[in-house]
N, C-alpha and C positions, 0 to 999 in steps of 0.2 A: 505494500501499499504506498502510496508518494504518503510525506510529509505533510501536515497540514497545519498551516501559520496564521495563528489571528493576528489581527491588525485594529487598534482602535485610534481613537485620536487624543488629544489630553482634556478635554473635556469631561467624559467618563469618568474622570475622579478617583481613577480608582489607588488604591494603596499599593505605594513605586514597592513594596517588600514581595508581594501578591502579582505585580508584571513579569519582578524578576523569580522570581517559584514558579509563574506558569509561561515565560515564556512567553510574553505580547510581546507586539512591537507598537507604540507609539508613535504618533505624531505629532509633533504639538503646535496648538493653535498661540496664535498674536495679543500679548496685552498692551494698550499702548498708554500712558501719562502725557498727554502734550507731544514733547518727541522724542522722549527717551520708550522705545519699546524693547518688551520681553519678550520670552521665551514662557509658555505656563506649563508651570511644572517644572522650566531647568534654571532661567536666569530671576524666575519668581514665584515662591510658591503661597502659598496660600495663605499664614499665619502674619508675611509681607506685605502681600498683597492687602488684607486687610486692615494692619495698620495706615496705610498709603491712604485707602477707601476714604477711613475718616479724618485725615488730617491733610487731605488734600482738596483745593479749590479746583481740581480740571478734574471732570469725570471722563472713569478711563473707555477706552475703545477696545474692542477686539477682533480680530480678525481672521479668515483660515489661514490652512496651508495654502501655499500657490499649485497649482497643477503641478510643476515640475520637482516638489518638493513629494508630494506623493510616487510621481513616474520613481523617482531615483530610490523610493524607499522598497514600493514592488520589486526593481530592478535589484536592488541588494538582499535582497533575502531571496530570489531567485540565483542569484550567483552564490550566498552560501550553503542553500541548500539544495540546490540544481533546477535546473530545469525542468524538471517534473513534480515541483512541491505545488500543492495549493493552496492558495492563499484565500482567507475571508477577514471582510472589510467591514468592520458595522461601526458607523459611525454615527455622528448628533444628528439629531431631527435637521431634515432639510429645508424644518417652517423655522427652525430659531438658530440657522447658518448656514452660508455657500459651502462647508466643508461638503459634502454628500456631491457636491456637483462637482466641485473642484477635483474629487477623486478620480468620476468617474470623467472627466478630460483628463486627468493625469493616466488614466489606463491608456487612453488611445494612444497617449504620445510614445508607448512604449514601442521600442523596435522589434520585441518577441512576443511571440500570443504566448501569455499564461493563462494557468486555472485558476482566474481571478474573480471572486464574485462579491460584489459591493452592495452592501445591506446602509437602504436607511432606516437607524434603528427605532424613528420616531421619539426617541428618546434624549433627553441630557444628563449630565452630570451621572452621578451612582445607579441612576433606573438605567442608564443607558450598558453602564458599566455592570450591573446584574448579569444580562443579558454576554457580556464578551466574558467576565468572568465561567461562567454555565459551557461555556462553546471553547474555553479553552481547558477547562477542564474534561470534557467530553473528547477534545482533540488526546489529550493526552493518556486519556482511557483505551485509544483507540478506535473512537467510533468512525464512523465513515462521514465523507462532505453531506452526503443526503442527509443522515440520521443529524448532525450538527444542524443544516437550515431549517429542517423541520422544527426541531426544537425553540430553535431561535427564535421562527414565528409564529409560534404559539405563545411564548413568553411574550412574546409581541403584545400580543392581540389578550391577552389574559393579565398584563401586567397591571394594577390598581397605584394612584403615584399621587403625594401632594407634600407643598411647600404649601410651611407657615410664617410669612416674612413676619420681623418683629418690630420692624420699623417703614412707615410709607417715603421716609424722607429720599429711598435711592429711589424707589418706584418714577418718584417726583424728579428727582434729576435725571432719569434715564429716558424722560418723555412720557413714559406709560399712564400719568396718571397727573391733571393739574396740581396748580400749587395750591389751590384751598379745595380741593376735594384729603389733599394730604395734613394740610391744618390742620382739617375737621376732626379726621380720622384721628389724630395723634391727638387731641382734646378727647376722643370719644372711647381710645386707647384700642381702636380697631384695627384687629390682624387679619387681613385676609388668608385668605387659603387657596391654591394654584394647582389646576394640574394640568394636565396635558393632554388634550384631545388624541382618536383614534388616528388622524394625519400625524401628531407631534409636535401640535401649535396650543400655547400657553393657553387658558384661561381662566378664570374665576370662577371657583367652584363654588366659593361661600366665603361671608365676613360675619366675627364674629365678635364680641368684645372682651378683651383678656385673652392671656397667654393658653391658662386652664379648658376654658371653654373652648378654644381652637384644638390643642390636640383633643376633648372628649370628642367636640366632631369629626374630627376623621378617623379616630379609633372606631366610632360607631360606625363611620362607611366602610371601615375595613374586615369589620364583622360581619358587614351585612352582605361581605364578597367570600369572606374566609372563613367565618364561626367551627367549623367542624373539619377543616380539609389543611393540611400536611402543606405548609410552606417557606417559602422561603424570602429573606426581607434583607431590604438594603437602606437603612438609616446614616442622614446625611448632616452636615453641619454648617453651620457658618460661623468657624472663631465660636462654639458655642459646645465646647465639647461636654461638659456636665450636665447639659440638658438633652443633649446624644445619649446619653447614658440611661439617664433617667426615661429615655423612651423607650432603649433596649431593655431595662428591666422590666418593662412596663409590657411591650409586645411579647418577650419569653413568657411571661406570666400566664398571657392570657389569649394565647394561639399556641399551637401543636409548630412552632418551628424546628425546620431540621436544617438550614441556615441560616445565621446572619452574617449583614459585615457594618461595622461605621466606616464612614469615611467622610473626610473634611471639602467641603464645597469647595472649586477653585474659582481660580479669578471671571472665566470668562459666563459660569454660570451668577456666580458671588458680585459678578459687577452690580446684577439689576436686584439681586435681591437682598442686597447690604448684610452688611454683619449681623448677628444674633437668630438668623433663621433658621429652622431643622427643618427635614424632611423624610418622608417614610417611605418607600417602594415595596410592593411585595406582590406577590406570583405562587400561585399556586403549581403544587409539584407533579 
C-alpha cells in the first residue's frame, strides 16, 4: 500500500506535539499587524498573539498560503515519500479563507501528477483539527485512502461546534458588528454563541447574558445531539486555559467521551474571537 500523508493548514490549531507524533504536514497562514507579518504558529504563537491583540491599536489581518507554497509542500512530500505517495489535504473552510482555493491552484501547478485529494473541511480551528487528527490516526493504522475519506466526510456532516465569545470588542474591530451593538452588548454582559453552518460559514447560533448561561446553553444543545452516544471532543480556548479545563471536566462527566483534546485557538480564528473565548466540537463515534 502506498504511504498516506495528511496535510493541513495552521488554522487547524493542532497541538505541536500531536503534529509531530502523527506526522502531519502543516502549511502556515500569515498574520499581519500593520507592516509586520508573521507565520502563524511559527514566528508568532497564540500567547504572543493575544498579548499583542490586547495592546495593539492595529487590528491584525490574516492571509492564506500562496499556491506556490502549497505546490512546494506537495512536491516536498512526493520527493520524501516517493511518487506513489497518497496525499490528503484537509483545509480551513472555504467560507472563512481562500486557503482551500489556493491549494487547488497549487495542485494545478505541479509538474507531475500526484495522488492528491484536497478537502474543504467546512470547519476552522480544532474543529478542523479533529478531522485532521482522525485522518492521521487512520493512516498510521493502515486504513485505506477511501476509508479515511469516508470517515472524514461523515465527521464533517455530523460534527456539532460552538464558540462562546467573551468580549464583543474584537467582533466590532473586525467589522462583524457595529460599535453601538458592541457597546450595548458589553453593558448587558451579552455572550454570543457562534457556530459554523453546513457550508462552513459562521452564523450567530444564540446570545445569552453571562458566561454560565452561555455554557449551559451550549451543553443543552450538545446533549440533544449526543446524550447517549460515544463521542470525540475538541475543546478550544483563546488564552483561557482554566475555563477550557473546566469545560473539559464537565463534558467528560456528562458525556461518554472516548477522545478529548484541548488546544489554544491560534491567530487566524483568534483575531475575530478575541481573548477569553472558549469553544467545543463534538462528533459521534
